[in-house]
C-alpha positions in Angstrom: -0.1 -99.7 127.1 -1.3 -101.9 129.9 2.3 -102.6 131.0 4.2 -99.9 132.7 7.8 -100.5 131.9 9.1 -98.2 134.6 7.7 -100.1 137.6 10.2 -101.6 140.0 9.0 -105.1 139.1 9.7 -104.6 135.4 13.0 -102.7 136.0 14.1 -105.7 138.1 13.9 -107.8 134.9 14.9 -105.1 132.4 16.9 -102.2 133.9 16.4 -100.3 130.6 12.7 -100.3 131.0 12.2 -101.1 127.3 10.2 -103.4 125.2 10.8 -106.2 124.2 12.0 -108.3 127.0 11.6 -112.0 127.6 12.1 -114.2 130.6 12.3 -117.8 129.3 12.6 -119.9 132.4 15.1 -117.5 134.0 16.9 -116.7 130.7 16.3 -112.9 130.5 17.0 -110.9 127.4 16.0 -107.3 126.6 17.5 -106.6 123.3 15.3 -107.4 120.3 18.0 -108.8 118.1 19.4 -111.0 120.8 15.9 -112.2 121.6 15.3 -113.1 117.9 18.7 -114.9 117.6 18.1 -116.8 120.8 14.6 -117.9 119.9 15.7 -118.9 116.4 18.5 -121.1 117.8 16.3 -122.5 120.6 13.5 -123.6 118.4 15.5 -124.5 115.3 13.0 -123.4 112.7 14.0 -122.5 109.1 15.0 -119.0 110.3 17.7 -120.5 112.5 21.3 -121.1 111.4 22.0 -124.6 109.9 25.6 -124.5 110.9 28.4 -122.4 112.4 29.0 -120.5 109.2 25.4 -119.5 108.8 25.3 -118.5 112.5 28.3 -116.3 112.0 26.8 -114.6 108.9 23.5 -114.1 110.8 25.3 -112.4 113.6 27.3 -110.4 111.1 24.2 -109.0 109.3 22.4 -108.4 112.6 25.3 -106.4 114.0 25.8 -104.7 110.7 22.3 -103.4 110.7 22.5 -102.4 114.4 25.9 -100.6 114.1 25.9 -99.3 110.5 22.3 -98.4 109.8 20.0 -98.2 112.8 20.9 -94.9 114.5 21.0 -93.0 111.2 17.9 -94.6 109.8 16.0 -93.7 113.0 16.8 -90.1 112.2 14.9 -90.4 109.0 12.0 -92.3 110.7 11.7 -89.8 113.5 11.8 -86.8 111.2 8.9 -88.2 109.2 7.0 -89.3 112.4 7.3 -85.8 113.8 5.9 -84.3 110.6 9.1 -82.4 110.0 10.2 -83.9 106.7 8.9 -80.9 104.7 10.6 -78.3 106.9 14.0 -77.0 106.0 15.5 -78.5 109.2 13.8 -81.8 108.5 15.0 -81.9 104.9 18.6 -81.2 106.1 18.4 -84.0 108.6 17.1 -86.5 106.0 19.7 -85.5 103.5 22.6 -86.0 105.9 21.2 -89.3 107.1 20.7 -90.5 103.6 24.2 -89.6 102.7 25.5 -91.5 105.8 23.5 -94.5 104.7 24.9 -94.7 101.2 27.9 -96.9 102.1 26.0 -99.5 104.2 23.1 -99.5 101.6 25.8 -100.0 98.9 27.1 -103.0 100.9 23.6 -104.5 101.2 22.9 -103.8 97.5 26.1 -105.6 96.4 25.3 -108.6 98.7 21.7 -108.8 97.6 22.3 -108.2 93.9 22.2 -112.0 93.2 20.3 -113.3 96.1 16.8 -113.0 97.7 17.9 -113.0 101.3 21.0 -112.3 103.5 21.9 -115.8 104.5 21.3 -119.3 103.2 19.0 -118.4 100.3 16.0 -118.3 102.6 14.4 -115.9 105.0 16.3 -116.1 108.3 16.6 -114.3 111.6 19.3 -112.2 109.9 16.6 -110.8 107.5 14.2 -110.3 110.4 16.7 -108.3 112.3 18.1 -106.3 109.4 14.8 -105.6 107.7 13.3 -104.0 110.8 16.3 -101.7 111.0 16.3 -100.9 107.3 12.6 -100.2 107.5 13.4 -97.1 109.6 14.7 -95.4 106.5 11.8 -96.5 104.2 10.0 -93.2 104.2 12.9 -91.7 102.2 12.1 -93.2 98.8 15.2 -91.8 96.9 17.5 -93.9 99.1 15.6 -97.1 98.1 15.2 -96.1 94.5 19.0 -95.8 94.3 19.3 -99.4 95.8 16.8 -101.6 93.9 18.1 -104.9 95.3 17.7 -103.5 98.9 14.2 -102.2 98.0 13.2 -105.6 96.5 14.6 -107.5 99.5 12.7 -105.3 102.0 9.5 -105.7 100.0 10.0 -109.5 100.1 10.5 -109.4 103.9 7.5 -107.2 104.3 5.3 -109.3 102.1 5.5 -112.3 104.4 2.2 -113.2 106.1 3.9 -113.0 109.6 5.0 -109.4 108.9 1.6 -108.4 107.5 -0.1 -109.9 110.6 2.3 -108.0 112.9 1.8 -104.8 111.0 -2.0 -105.0 111.1 -1.9 -105.7 114.8 0.4 -102.8 115.4 -1.8 -100.5 113.4 -4.8 -101.5 115.4 -3.1 -100.6 118.7 -4.3 -97.4 120.4 -2.1 -94.4 119.9 
């Protein structure tokens, strides 16, 4: 990447040295979910909360994804990314992770059983945040086959033109 995130100048803005990070006229954030929530509120588009109740639910689903799904789903993602999914160790890692994701996926499944999106019957920043986290487990098809509402929701989120454009751009990046 053309940006070295471990330079002193970057670390002065983001001490974690991670991407993403924004500096919006002195408002510095370096956690992707916080950035998404901030931008949605600031620009007030359809992805933003319409009222305090929607805001609370968007926070709830974003935190739910981060605390209940992300770390475990990343184990599945990294196992596949490192081409270990077919090894005995990799299979064991994936099975344990899938077992640990059953309860949070069941919660999502129940919530999405009669709705298309997490909050307000429209795609919102809650879906943006949660779908990215849930995507980390997507390589393990049995987990999604057991949760058809979650699978359909993720497919809806990923079928959006903005997601497709981002994914195409990401695929075109040099390795």
